[in-house]
N, CA, C and O atoms as a Tripos MOL2 file, in Angstrom:
@<TRIPOS>MOLECULE
protein
  292   291    73     0     0
PROTEIN
NO_CHARGES

@<TRIPOS>ATOM
      1 N         120.7400  117.2890  109.1010 N.3       1 MET1
      2 CA        121.2200  116.1840  108.2970 C.3       1 MET1
      3 C         120.9850  116.5040  106.8210 C.2       1 MET1
      4 O         119.9080  116.9630  106.4420 O.2       1 MET1
      5 N         121.9850  116.2620  106.0070 N.am      2 ALA2
      6 CA        121.8750  116.5120  104.5660 C.3       2 ALA2
      7 C         121.0090  115.4400  103.9090 C.2       2 ALA2
      8 O         120.9510  114.2980  104.3650 O.2       2 ALA2
      9 N         120.3520  115.8280  102.8480 N.am      3 ALA3
     10 CA        119.5220  114.8880  102.0940 C.3       3 ALA3
     11 C         120.3930  113.7570  101.5590 C.2       3 ALA3
     12 O         121.5210  113.9880  101.1230 O.2       3 ALA3
     13 N         119.8700  112.5440  101.5940 N.am      4 LYS4
     14 CA        120.6100  111.3890  101.0900 C.3       4 LYS4
     15 C         120.4900  111.2510   99.5800 C.2       4 LYS4
     16 O         121.3280  110.6110   98.9450 O.2       4 LYS4
     17 N         119.4560  111.8480   99.0030 N.am      5 LEU5
     18 CA        119.1990  111.7270   97.5750 C.3       5 LEU5
     19 C         119.3950  113.0950   96.9340 C.2       5 LEU5
     20 O         118.7560  114.0680   97.3340 O.2       5 LEU5
     21 N         120.2780  113.1710   95.9410 N.am      6 ILE6
     22 CA        120.5310  114.4220   95.2400 C.3       6 ILE6
     23 C         120.1560  114.2290   93.7780 C.2       6 ILE6
     24 O         120.6200  113.3010   93.1160 O.2       6 ILE6
     25 N         119.3070  115.1250   93.2880 N.am      7 VAL7
     26 CA        118.9050  115.1010   91.8830 C.3       7 VAL7
     27 C         119.4150  116.3960   91.2720 C.2       7 VAL7
     28 O         119.0030  117.4880   91.6620 O.2       7 VAL7
     29 N         120.3170  116.2570   90.3070 N.am      8 TYR8
     30 CA        120.9790  117.4080   89.6980 C.3       8 TYR8
     31 C         120.1180  118.0280   88.5960 C.2       8 TYR8
     32 O         119.1730  117.4010   88.1170 O.2       8 TYR8
     33 N         120.4460  119.2570   88.1950 N.am      9 PRO9
     34 CA        119.6610  119.9340   87.1480 C.3       9 PRO9
     35 C         119.6390  119.1140   85.8580 C.2       9 PRO9
     36 O         120.5560  118.3370   85.5890 O.2       9 PRO9
     37 N         118.5870  119.2960   85.0720 N.am     10 PRO10
     38 CA        118.5160  118.5690   83.8040 C.3      10 PRO10
     39 C         119.6110  119.0130   82.8380 C.2      10 PRO10
     40 O         119.9640  120.1900   82.7590 O.2      10 PRO10
     41 N         120.1400  118.0220   82.1030 N.am     11 ASP11
     42 CA        121.1240  118.3570   81.0780 C.3      11 ASP11
     43 C         120.3910  118.8270   79.8160 C.2      11 ASP11
     44 O         119.1740  119.0060   79.8350 O.2      11 ASP11
     45 N         121.1150  119.0190   78.7510 N.am     12 GLU12
     46 CA        120.5140  119.5510   77.5250 C.3      12 GLU12
     47 C         119.4750  118.6220   76.8980 C.2      12 GLU12
     48 O         118.7230  119.0370   76.0160 O.2      12 GLU12
     49 N         119.4310  117.3650   77.3520 N.am     13 HIS13
     50 CA        118.4570  116.3970   76.8380 C.3      13 HIS13
     51 C         117.3250  116.1280   77.8290 C.2      13 HIS13
     52 O         116.4260  115.3400   77.5390 O.2      13 HIS13
     53 N         117.3610  116.7740   78.9940 N.am     14 GLY14
     54 CA        116.3270  116.5800   80.0020 C.3      14 GLY14
     55 C         116.6160  115.4650   80.9970 C.2      14 GLY14
     56 O         115.7500  115.1190   81.8010 O.2      14 GLY14
     57 N         117.8180  114.8960   80.9560 N.am     15 TRP15
     58 CA        118.2040  113.8510   81.9080 C.3      15 TRP15
     59 C         118.7900  114.5080   83.1530 C.2      15 TRP15
     60 O         119.5100  115.5020   83.0620 O.2      15 TRP15
     61 N         118.4730  113.9400   84.3180 N.am     16 ARG16
     62 CA        118.9960  114.4580   85.5780 C.3      16 ARG16
     63 C         119.8120  113.3760   86.2690 C.2      16 ARG16
     64 O         119.3230  112.2680   86.4920 O.2      16 ARG16
     65 N         121.0690  113.7010   86.6120 N.am     17 ARG17
     66 CA        121.9110  112.7570   87.3610 C.3      17 ARG17
     67 C         121.3400  112.5860   88.7530 C.2      17 ARG17
     68 O         120.8080  113.5270   89.3410 O.2      17 ARG17
     69 N         121.4560  111.3760   89.2730 N.am     18 VAL18
     70 CA        120.9180  111.0670   90.5950 C.3      18 VAL18
     71 C         121.9940  110.3720   91.4220 C.2      18 VAL18
     72 O         122.6420  109.4310   90.9660 O.2      18 VAL18
     73 N         122.1670  110.8640   92.6580 N.am     19 ARG19
     74 CA        123.0810  110.2360   93.6180 C.3      19 ARG19
     75 C         122.2880  109.8810   94.8640 C.2      19 ARG19
     76 O         121.4250  110.6420   95.3040 O.2      19 ARG19
     77 N         122.5870  108.7200   95.4260 N.am     20 TYR20
     78 CA        121.9480  108.3000   96.6690 C.3      20 TYR20
     79 C         123.0300  107.8880   97.6440 C.2      20 TYR20
     80 O         123.8490  107.0170   97.3510 O.2      20 TYR20
     81 N         123.0270  108.5170   98.7960 N.am     21 ASP21
     82 CA        123.9890  108.2130   99.8500 C.3      21 ASP21
     83 C         125.4330  108.2850   99.3290 C.2      21 ASP21
     84 O         126.2800  107.4650   99.6840 O.2      21 ASP21
     85 N         125.6890  109.2940   98.4730 N.am     22 GLY22
     86 CA        127.0360  109.5330   97.9680 C.3      22 GLY22
     87 C         127.4240  108.7450   96.7270 C.2      22 GLY22
     88 O         128.5310  108.9200   96.2180 O.2      22 GLY22
     89 N         126.5460  107.8820   96.2260 N.am     23 THR23
     90 CA        126.8550  107.0400   95.0810 C.3      23 THR23
     91 C         125.9680  107.4000   93.8950 C.2      23 THR23
     92 O         124.7550  107.5490   94.0460 O.2      23 THR23
     93 N         126.5680  107.5400   92.7190 N.am     24 ALA24
     94 CA        125.7860  107.7850   91.5070 C.3      24 ALA24
     95 C         124.9390  106.5440   91.2320 C.2      24 ALA24
     96 O         125.4540  105.4270   91.1850 O.2      24 ALA24
     97 N         123.6250  106.7580   91.0510 N.am     25 ILE25
     98 CA        122.7500  105.6120   90.8120 C.3      25 ILE25
     99 C         122.0450  105.6750   89.4680 C.2      25 ILE25
    100 O         121.2840  104.7640   89.1400 O.2      25 ILE25
    101 N         122.2750  106.7290   88.6720 N.am     26 GLY26
    102 CA        121.7000  106.7510   87.3400 C.3      26 GLY26
    103 C         121.3600  108.1320   86.8390 C.2      26 GLY26
    104 O         121.6110  109.1470   87.4880 O.2      26 GLY26
    105 N         120.7750  108.1250   85.6490 N.am     27 GLY27
    106 CA        120.2810  109.3380   85.0230 C.3      27 GLY27
    107 C         118.7820  109.1910   84.8140 C.2      27 GLY27
    108 O         118.3270  108.2770   84.1270 O.2      27 GLY27
    109 N         118.0300  110.0890   85.4040 N.am     28 ALA28
    110 CA        116.5680  109.9870   85.3670 C.3      28 ALA28
    111 C         115.9810  110.9350   84.3250 C.2      28 ALA28
    112 O         116.4930  112.0310   84.0970 O.2      28 ALA28
    113 N         114.9050  110.4910   83.7060 N.am     29 HIS29
    114 CA        114.1900  111.3280   82.7510 C.3      29 HIS29
    115 C         112.7860  111.6540   83.2530 C.2      29 HIS29
    116 O         112.0410  112.3970   82.6130 O.2      29 HIS29
    117 N         112.4330  111.0790   84.4210 N.am     30 ARG30
    118 CA        111.1300  111.3100   85.0590 C.3      30 ARG30
    119 C         111.2410  110.8090   86.5010 C.2      30 ARG30
    120 O         112.1280  110.0100   86.8020 O.2      30 ARG30
    121 N         110.3640  111.2600   87.3930 N.am     31 PRO31
    122 CA        110.4310  110.8340   88.7950 C.3      31 PRO31
    123 C         110.3570  109.3180   88.9910 C.2      31 PRO31
    124 O         111.0020  108.7820   89.8920 O.2      31 PRO31
    125 N         109.5870  108.6310   88.1670 N.am     32 SER32
    126 CA        109.4770  107.1800   88.3430 C.3      32 SER32
    127 C         110.8240  106.4830   88.1400 C.2      32 SER32
    128 O         111.0600  105.4280   88.7280 O.2      32 SER32
    129 N         111.7120  107.0540   87.3190 N.am     33 ASP33
    130 CA        113.0580  106.4860   87.1500 C.3      33 ASP33
    131 C         113.8030  106.4850   88.4760 C.2      33 ASP33
    132 O         114.5150  105.5320   88.7910 O.2      33 ASP33
    133 N         113.6410  107.5490   89.2530 N.am     34 ILE34
    134 CA        114.3430  107.6640   90.5340 C.3      34 ILE34
    135 C         113.9190  106.5480   91.4720 C.2      34 ILE34
    136 O         114.7540  105.9640   92.1620 O.2      34 ILE34
    137 N         112.6460  106.2510   91.5010 N.am     35 ARG35
    138 CA        112.1500  105.1660   92.3640 C.3      35 ARG35
    139 C         112.7360  103.8190   91.9450 C.2      35 ARG35
    140 O         113.0810  102.9970   92.7930 O.2      35 ARG35
    141 N         112.8480  103.5970   90.6420 N.am     36 VAL36
    142 CA        113.4480  102.3500   90.1430 C.3      36 VAL36
    143 C         114.9090  102.2710   90.5840 C.2      36 VAL36
    144 O         115.3610  101.2190   91.0340 O.2      36 VAL36
    145 N         115.6450  103.3640   90.4590 N.am     37 PHE37
    146 CA        117.0490  103.3770   90.8810 C.3      37 PHE37
    147 C         117.1820  103.0660   92.3670 C.2      37 PHE37
    148 O         118.0510  102.2930   92.7690 O.2      37 PHE37
    149 N         116.3200  103.6700   93.1790 N.am     38 LEU38
    150 CA        116.3720  103.4450   94.6240 C.3      38 LEU38
    151 C         116.0730  101.9910   94.9630 C.2      38 LEU38
    152 O         116.7180  101.4060   95.8330 O.2      38 LEU38
    153 N         115.1000  101.4130   94.2790 N.am     39 GLU39
    154 CA        114.7770  100.0070   94.5040 C.3      39 GLU39
    155 C         115.9530   99.1170   94.1110 C.2      39 GLU39
    156 O         116.2830   98.1690   94.8240 O.2      39 GLU39
    157 N         116.5810   99.4210   92.9820 N.am     40 THR40
    158 CA        117.7440   98.6610   92.5240 C.3      40 THR40
    159 C         118.9070   98.8010   93.5070 C.2      40 THR40
    160 O         119.6910   97.8690   93.6860 O.2      40 THR40
    161 N         119.0140   99.9700   94.1440 N.am     41 ALA41
    162 CA        120.0750  100.2120   95.1260 C.3      41 ALA41
    163 C         119.7900   99.5140   96.4600 C.2      41 ALA41
    164 O         120.6220   99.5360   97.3670 O.2      41 ALA41
    165 N         118.6010   98.8910   96.5720 N.am     42 GLY42
    166 CA        118.2980   98.1230   97.7720 C.3      42 GLY42
    167 C         117.3770   98.8120   98.7650 C.2      42 GLY42
    168 O         117.1540   98.2830   99.8540 O.2      42 GLY42
    169 N         116.8420   99.9630   98.4270 N.am     43 LEU43
    170 CA        115.9470  100.6730   99.3300 C.3      43 LEU43
    171 C         114.5600  100.0310   99.2750 C.2      43 LEU43
    172 O         113.9170  100.0140   98.2250 O.2      43 LEU43
    173 N         114.1140   99.5160  100.3900 N.am     44 GLN44
    174 CA        112.7920   98.8970  100.4460 C.3      44 GLN44
    175 C         111.7220   99.9720  100.3980 C.2      44 GLN44
    176 O         111.9260  101.0850  100.8820 O.2      44 GLN44
    177 N         110.5850   99.6360   99.8140 N.am     45 ASP45
    178 CA        109.4460  100.5480   99.7000 C.3      45 ASP45
    179 C         109.7980  101.8200   98.9330 C.2      45 ASP45
    180 O         109.2850  102.8940   99.2470 O.2      45 ASP45
    181 N         110.6650  101.7090   97.9330 N.am     46 ALA46
    182 CA        111.0830  102.8710   97.1460 C.3      46 ALA46
    183 C         109.8970  103.5420   96.4660 C.2      46 ALA46
    184 O         109.9190  104.7530   96.2480 O.2      46 ALA46
    185 N         108.8680  102.7790   96.1280 N.am     47 GLU47
    186 CA        107.7080  103.3680   95.4560 C.3      47 GLU47
    187 C         106.9210  104.2880   96.3770 C.2      47 GLU47
    188 O         106.1210  105.0970   95.9080 O.2      47 GLU47
    189 N         107.1410  104.1710   97.6960 N.am     48 ASP48
    190 CA        106.4320  105.0030   98.6630 C.3      48 ASP48
    191 C         107.2060  106.2560   99.0810 C.2      48 ASP48
    192 O         106.7070  107.0570   99.8710 O.2      48 ASP48
    193 N         108.4070  106.4260   98.5620 N.am     49 ILE49
    194 CA        109.2330  107.5770   98.9250 C.3      49 ILE49
    195 C         108.5650  108.8720   98.4490 C.2      49 ILE49
    196 O         108.1170  108.9700   97.3070 O.2      49 ILE49
    197 N         108.5090  109.8530   99.3350 N.am     50 ASP50
    198 CA        107.9640  111.1680   98.9870 C.3      50 ASP50
    199 C         109.0960  111.9980   98.3760 C.2      50 ASP50
    200 O         109.9500  112.5230   99.0900 O.2      50 ASP50
    201 N         109.0880  112.1080   97.0650 N.am     51 LEU51
    202 CA        110.1590  112.8250   96.3780 C.3      51 LEU51
    203 C         110.0940  114.3330   96.5910 C.2      51 LEU51
    204 O         110.9810  115.0560   96.1380 O.2      51 LEU51
    205 N         109.0630  114.8170   97.2690 N.am     52 THR52
    206 CA        108.9810  116.2460   97.5800 C.3      52 THR52
    207 C         109.4830  116.5440   98.9930 C.2      52 THR52
    208 O         109.4860  117.7010   99.4130 O.2      52 THR52
    209 N         109.9020  115.5280   99.7220 N.am     53 ASP53
    210 CA        110.3960  115.6920  101.0900 C.3      53 ASP53
    211 C         111.8250  116.2270  101.0550 C.2      53 ASP53
    212 O         112.7590  115.4980  100.7200 O.2      53 ASP53
    213 N         111.9900  117.4940  101.3990 N.am     54 SER54
    214 CA        113.3130  118.1300  101.3230 C.3      54 SER54
    215 C         114.3040  117.5590  102.3330 C.2      54 SER54
    216 O         115.5080  117.7780  102.1920 O.2      54 SER54
    217 N         113.8380  116.8420  103.3380 N.am     55 ALA55
    218 CA        114.7510  116.1890  104.2790 C.3      55 ALA55
    219 C         115.4220  114.9820  103.6250 C.2      55 ALA55
    220 O         116.5060  114.5730  104.0410 O.2      55 ALA55
    221 N         114.7880  114.4160  102.6140 N.am     56 LEU56
    222 CA        115.3310  113.2530  101.9170 C.3      56 LEU56
    223 C         115.9570  113.6290  100.5750 C.2      56 LEU56
    224 O         117.0100  113.1030  100.2140 O.2      56 LEU56
    225 N         115.3180  114.5340   99.8350 N.am     57 VAL57
    226 CA        115.7430  114.8260   98.4630 C.3      57 VAL57
    227 C         116.2200  116.2720   98.3270 C.2      57 VAL57
    228 O         115.5300  117.2080   98.7310 O.2      57 VAL57
    229 N         117.3970  116.4330   97.7560 N.am     58 ASP58
    230 CA        117.9340  117.7560   97.4230 C.3      58 ASP58
    231 C         117.7910  117.9170   95.9130 C.2      58 ASP58
    232 O         118.6190  117.4240   95.1460 O.2      58 ASP58
    233 N         116.7300  118.6150   95.4920 N.am     59 TRP59
    234 CA        116.4970  118.8750   94.0710 C.3      59 TRP59
    235 C         117.3050  120.1000   93.6900 C.2      59 TRP59
    236 O         117.0820  121.1850   94.2290 O.2      59 TRP59
    237 N         118.2250  119.9420   92.7830 N.am     60 ARG60
    238 CA        119.0470  121.0630   92.3230 C.3      60 ARG60
    239 C         118.6150  121.4510   90.9140 C.2      60 ARG60
    240 O         118.4960  120.5950   90.0370 O.2      60 ARG60
    241 N         118.3840  122.7210   90.7060 N.am     61 GLY61
    242 CA        117.9670  123.1880   89.3900 C.3      61 GLY61
    243 C         116.4920  122.9560   89.1160 C.2      61 GLY61
    244 O         116.0880  122.8170   87.9620 O.2      61 GLY61
    245 N         115.6910  122.9130   90.1570 N.am     62 GLY62
    246 CA        114.2480  122.7200   89.9980 C.3      62 GLY62
    247 C         113.7940  121.4270   90.6400 C.2      62 GLY62
    248 O         114.5690  120.4790   90.7660 O.2      62 GLY62
    249 N         112.5430  121.3930   91.0430 N.am     63 GLY63
    250 CA        111.9810  120.2390   91.7360 C.3      63 GLY63
    251 C         111.5600  119.1210   90.7990 C.2      63 GLY63
    252 O         111.9700  119.0820   89.6390 O.2      63 GLY63
    253 N         110.7330  118.2060   91.3130 N.am     64 PRO64
    254 CA        110.3500  117.0200   90.5470 C.3      64 PRO64
    255 C         109.5200  117.3200   89.3030 C.2      64 PRO64
    256 O         109.3050  116.4320   88.4780 O.2      64 PRO64
    257 N         109.0570  118.5430   89.1600 N.am     65 GLU65
    258 CA        108.2790  118.9050   87.9760 C.3      65 GLU65
    259 C         109.1580  119.4490   86.8430 C.2      65 GLU65
    260 O         108.6590  119.7050   85.7470 O.2      65 GLU65
    261 N         110.4660  119.6300   87.0980 N.am     66 VAL66
    262 CA        111.3620  120.2360   86.1140 C.3      66 VAL66
    263 C         112.2310  119.1620   85.4370 C.2      66 VAL66
    264 O         113.0870  118.5410   86.0670 O.2      66 VAL66
    265 N         111.9830  118.9680   84.1440 N.am     67 TRP67
    266 CA        112.7760  118.0120   83.3530 C.3      67 TRP67
    267 C         113.2740  118.6550   82.0600 C.2      67 TRP67
    268 O         114.1640  118.1170   81.4000 O.2      67 TRP67
    269 N         112.7140  119.7790   81.7050 N.am     68 ASP68
    270 CA        113.1620  120.5350   80.5440 C.3      68 ASP68
    271 C         114.3640  121.3590   80.9770 C.2      68 ASP68
    272 O         114.2710  122.0970   81.9590 O.2      68 ASP68
    273 N         115.4880  121.2590   80.2770 N.am     69 PRO69
    274 CA        116.6930  121.9890   80.7010 C.3      69 PRO69
    275 C         116.4950  123.4970   80.7940 C.2      69 PRO69
    276 O         117.2050  124.1530   81.5570 O.2      69 PRO69
    277 N         115.5710  124.0580   80.0570 N.am     70 LEU70
    278 CA        115.3450  125.4970   80.1190 C.3      70 LEU70
    279 C         114.5380  125.9180   81.3340 C.2      70 LEU70
    280 O         114.5720  127.0880   81.7140 O.2      70 LEU70
    281 N         113.8100  124.9890   81.9570 N.am     71 GLN71
    282 CA        113.0140  125.3190   83.1410 C.3      71 GLN71
    283 C         113.8800  125.5510   84.3710 C.2      71 GLN71
    284 O         113.5310  126.3710   85.2200 O.2      71 GLN71
    285 N         114.9840  124.8570   84.4840 N.am     72 GLY72
    286 CA        115.8120  124.9170   85.6850 C.3      72 GLY72
    287 C         116.7210  126.1180   85.7710 C.2      72 GLY72
    288 O         117.4990  126.2330   86.7180 O.2      72 GLY72
    289 N         116.6420  127.0210   84.8050 N.am     73 HIS73
    290 CA        117.5610  128.1750   84.8040 C.3      73 HIS73
    291 C         116.8630  129.4290   85.2460 C.2      73 HIS73
    292 O         117.4810  130.4920   85.3050 O.2      73 HIS73
@<TRIPOS>BOND
     1     1     2 1
     2     2     3 1
     3     3     4 2
     4     3     5 am
     5     5     6 1
     6     6     7 1
     7     7     8 2
     8     7     9 am
     9     9    10 1
    10    10    11 1
    11    11    12 2
    12    11    13 am
    13    13    14 1
    14    14    15 1
    15    15    16 2
    16    15    17 am
    17    17    18 1
    18    18    19 1
    19    19    20 2
    20    19    21 am
    21    21    22 1
    22    22    23 1
    23    23    24 2
    24    23    25 am
    25    25    26 1
    26    26    27 1
    27    27    28 2
    28    27    29 am
    29    29    30 1
    30    30    31 1
    31    31    32 2
    32    31    33 am
    33    33    34 1
    34    34    35 1
    35    35    36 2
    36    35    37 am
    37    37    38 1
    38    38    39 1
    39    39    40 2
    40    39    41 am
    41    41    42 1
    42    42    43 1
    43    43    44 2
    44    43    45 am
    45    45    46 1
    46    46    47 1
    47    47    48 2
    48    47    49 am
    49    49    50 1
    50    50    51 1
    51    51    52 2
    52    51    53 am
    53    53    54 1
    54    54    55 1
    55    55    56 2
    56    55    57 am
    57    57    58 1
    58    58    59 1
    59    59    60 2
    60    59    61 am
    61    61    62 1
    62    62    63 1
    63    63    64 2
    64    63    65 am
    65    65    66 1
    66    66    67 1
    67    67    68 2
    68    67    69 am
    69    69    70 1
    70    70    71 1
    71    71    72 2
    72    71    73 am
    73    73    74 1
    74    74    75 1
    75    75    76 2
    76    75    77 am
    77    77    78 1
    78    78    79 1
    79    79    80 2
    80    79    81 am
    81    81    82 1
    82    82    83 1
    83    83    84 2
    84    83    85 am
    85    85    86 1
    86    86    87 1
    87    87    88 2
    88    87    89 am
    89    89    90 1
    90    90    91 1
    91    91    92 2
    92    91    93 am
    93    93    94 1
    94    94    95 1
    95    95    96 2
    96    95    97 am
    97    97    98 1
    98    98    99 1
    99    99   100 2
   100    99   101 am
   101   101   102 1
   102   102   103 1
   103   103   104 2
   104   103   105 am
   105   105   106 1
   106   106   107 1
   107   107   108 2
   108   107   109 am
   109   109   110 1
   110   110   111 1
   111   111   112 2
   112   111   113 am
   113   113   114 1
   114   114   115 1
   115   115   116 2
   116   115   117 am
   117   117   118 1
   118   118   119 1
   119   119   120 2
   120   119   121 am
   121   121   122 1
   122   122   123 1
   123   123   124 2
   124   123   125 am
   125   125   126 1
   126   126   127 1
   127   127   128 2
   128   127   129 am
   129   129   130 1
   130   130   131 1
   131   131   132 2
   132   131   133 am
   133   133   134 1
   134   134   135 1
   135   135   136 2
   136   135   137 am
   137   137   138 1
   138   138   139 1
   139   139   140 2
   140   139   141 am
   141   141   142 1
   142   142   143 1
   143   143   144 2
   144   143   145 am
   145   145   146 1
   146   146   147 1
   147   147   148 2
   148   147   149 am
   149   149   150 1
   150   150   151 1
   151   151   152 2
   152   151   153 am
   153   153   154 1
   154   154   155 1
   155   155   156 2
   156   155   157 am
   157   157   158 1
   158   158   159 1
   159   159   160 2
   160   159   161 am
   161   161   162 1
   162   162   163 1
   163   163   164 2
   164   163   165 am
   165   165   166 1
   166   166   167 1
   167   167   168 2
   168   167   169 am
   169   169   170 1
   170   170   171 1
   171   171   172 2
   172   171   173 am
   173   173   174 1
   174   174   175 1
   175   175   176 2
   176   175   177 am
   177   177   178 1
   178   178   179 1
   179   179   180 2
   180   179   181 am
   181   181   182 1
   182   182   183 1
   183   183   184 2
   184   183   185 am
   185   185   186 1
   186   186   187 1
   187   187   188 2
   188   187   189 am
   189   189   190 1
   190   190   191 1
   191   191   192 2
   192   191   193 am
   193   193   194 1
   194   194   195 1
   195   195   196 2
   196   195   197 am
   197   197   198 1
   198   198   199 1
   199   199   200 2
   200   199   201 am
   201   201   202 1
   202   202   203 1
   203   203   204 2
   204   203   205 am
   205   205   206 1
   206   206   207 1
   207   207   208 2
   208   207   209 am
   209   209   210 1
   210   210   211 1
   211   211   212 2
   212   211   213 am
   213   213   214 1
   214   214   215 1
   215   215   216 2
   216   215   217 am
   217   217   218 1
   218   218   219 1
   219   219   220 2
   220   219   221 am
   221   221   222 1
   222   222   223 1
   223   223   224 2
   224   223   225 am
   225   225   226 1
   226   226   227 1
   227   227   228 2
   228   227   229 am
   229   229   230 1
   230   230   231 1
   231   231   232 2
   232   231   233 am
   233   233   234 1
   234   234   235 1
   235   235   236 2
   236   235   237 am
   237   237   238 1
   238   238   239 1
   239   239   240 2
   240   239   241 am
   241   241   242 1
   242   242   243 1
   243   243   244 2
   244   243   245 am
   245   245   246 1
   246   246   247 1
   247   247   248 2
   248   247   249 am
   249   249   250 1
   250   250   251 1
   251   251   252 2
   252   251   253 am
   253   253   254 1
   254   254   255 1
   255   255   256 2
   256   255   257 am
   257   257   258 1
   258   258   259 1
   259   259   260 2
   260   259   261 am
   261   261   262 1
   262   262   263 1
   263   263   264 2
   264   263   265 am
   265   265   266 1
   266   266   267 1
   267   267   268 2
   268   267   269 am
   269   269   270 1
   270   270   271 1
   271   271   272 2
   272   271   273 am
   273   273   274 1
   274   274   275 1
   275   275   276 2
   276   275   277 am
   277   277   278 1
   278   278   279 1
   279   279   280 2
   280   279   281 am
   281   281   282 1
   282   282   283 1
   283   283   284 2
   284   283   285 am
   285   285   286 1
   286   286   287 1
   287   287   288 2
   288   287   289 am
   289   289   290 1
   290   290   291 1
   291   291   292 2
@<TRIPOS>SUBSTRUCTURE
     1 MET1         2 RESIDUE 1 A MET
     2 ALA2         6 RESIDUE 1 A ALA
     3 ALA3        10 RESIDUE 1 A ALA
     4 LYS4        14 RESIDUE 1 A LYS
     5 LEU5        18 RESIDUE 1 A LEU
     6 ILE6        22 RESIDUE 1 A ILE
     7 VAL7        26 RESIDUE 1 A VAL
     8 TYR8        30 RESIDUE 1 A TYR
     9 PRO9        34 RESIDUE 1 A PRO
    10 PRO10       38 RESIDUE 1 A PRO
    11 ASP11       42 RESIDUE 1 A ASP
    12 GLU12       46 RESIDUE 1 A GLU
    13 HIS13       50 RESIDUE 1 A HIS
    14 GLY14       54 RESIDUE 1 A GLY
    15 TRP15       58 RESIDUE 1 A TRP
    16 ARG16       62 RESIDUE 1 A ARG
    17 ARG17       66 RESIDUE 1 A ARG
    18 VAL18       70 RESIDUE 1 A VAL
    19 ARG19       74 RESIDUE 1 A ARG
    20 TYR20       78 RESIDUE 1 A TYR
    21 ASP21       82 RESIDUE 1 A ASP
    22 GLY22       86 RESIDUE 1 A GLY
    23 THR23       90 RESIDUE 1 A THR
    24 ALA24       94 RESIDUE 1 A ALA
    25 ILE25       98 RESIDUE 1 A ILE
    26 GLY26      102 RESIDUE 1 A GLY
    27 GLY27      106 RESIDUE 1 A GLY
    28 ALA28      110 RESIDUE 1 A ALA
    29 HIS29      114 RESIDUE 1 A HIS
    30 ARG30      118 RESIDUE 1 A ARG
    31 PRO31      122 RESIDUE 1 A PRO
    32 SER32      126 RESIDUE 1 A SER
    33 ASP33      130 RESIDUE 1 A ASP
    34 ILE34      134 RESIDUE 1 A ILE
    35 ARG35      138 RESIDUE 1 A ARG
    36 VAL36      142 RESIDUE 1 A VAL
    37 PHE37      146 RESIDUE 1 A PHE
    38 LEU38      150 RESIDUE 1 A LEU
    39 GLU39      154 RESIDUE 1 A GLU
    40 THR40      158 RESIDUE 1 A THR
    41 ALA41      162 RESIDUE 1 A ALA
    42 GLY42      166 RESIDUE 1 A GLY
    43 LEU43      170 RESIDUE 1 A LEU
    44 GLN44      174 RESIDUE 1 A GLN
    45 ASP45      178 RESIDUE 1 A ASP
    46 ALA46      182 RESIDUE 1 A ALA
    47 GLU47      186 RESIDUE 1 A GLU
    48 ASP48      190 RESIDUE 1 A ASP
    49 ILE49      194 RESIDUE 1 A ILE
    50 ASP50      198 RESIDUE 1 A ASP
    51 LEU51      202 RESIDUE 1 A LEU
    52 THR52      206 RESIDUE 1 A THR
    53 ASP53      210 RESIDUE 1 A ASP
    54 SER54      214 RESIDUE 1 A SER
    55 ALA55      218 RESIDUE 1 A ALA
    56 LEU56      222 RESIDUE 1 A LEU
    57 VAL57      226 RESIDUE 1 A VAL
    58 ASP58      230 RESIDUE 1 A ASP
    59 TRP59      234 RESIDUE 1 A TRP
    60 ARG60      238 RESIDUE 1 A ARG
    61 GLY61      242 RESIDUE 1 A GLY
    62 GLY62      246 RESIDUE 1 A GLY
    63 GLY63      250 RESIDUE 1 A GLY
    64 PRO64      254 RESIDUE 1 A PRO
    65 GLU65      258 RESIDUE 1 A GLU
    66 VAL66      262 RESIDUE 1 A VAL
    67 TRP67      266 RESIDUE 1 A TRP
    68 ASP68      270 RESIDUE 1 A ASP
    69 PRO69      274 RESIDUE 1 A PRO
    70 LEU70      278 RESIDUE 1 A LEU
    71 GLN71      282 RESIDUE 1 A GLN
    72 GLY72      286 RESIDUE 1 A GLY
    73 HIS73      290 RESIDUE 1 A HIS
């Protein structure tokens, strides 16, 4: 099963596009932004989501520690 949450590489300003279940849900500048987006999208217990779980999250261009656009290359 493909990950439901996709976090794209950081842009030139360090923002990462985020999609959940095929829908764009925002641009994140830190992992806590992703949890807020998920909660707004209706996901219960979003604060408990393990953002390092590769079954749930497809981090593209670096994992949750990469927000500088030069790190993901």
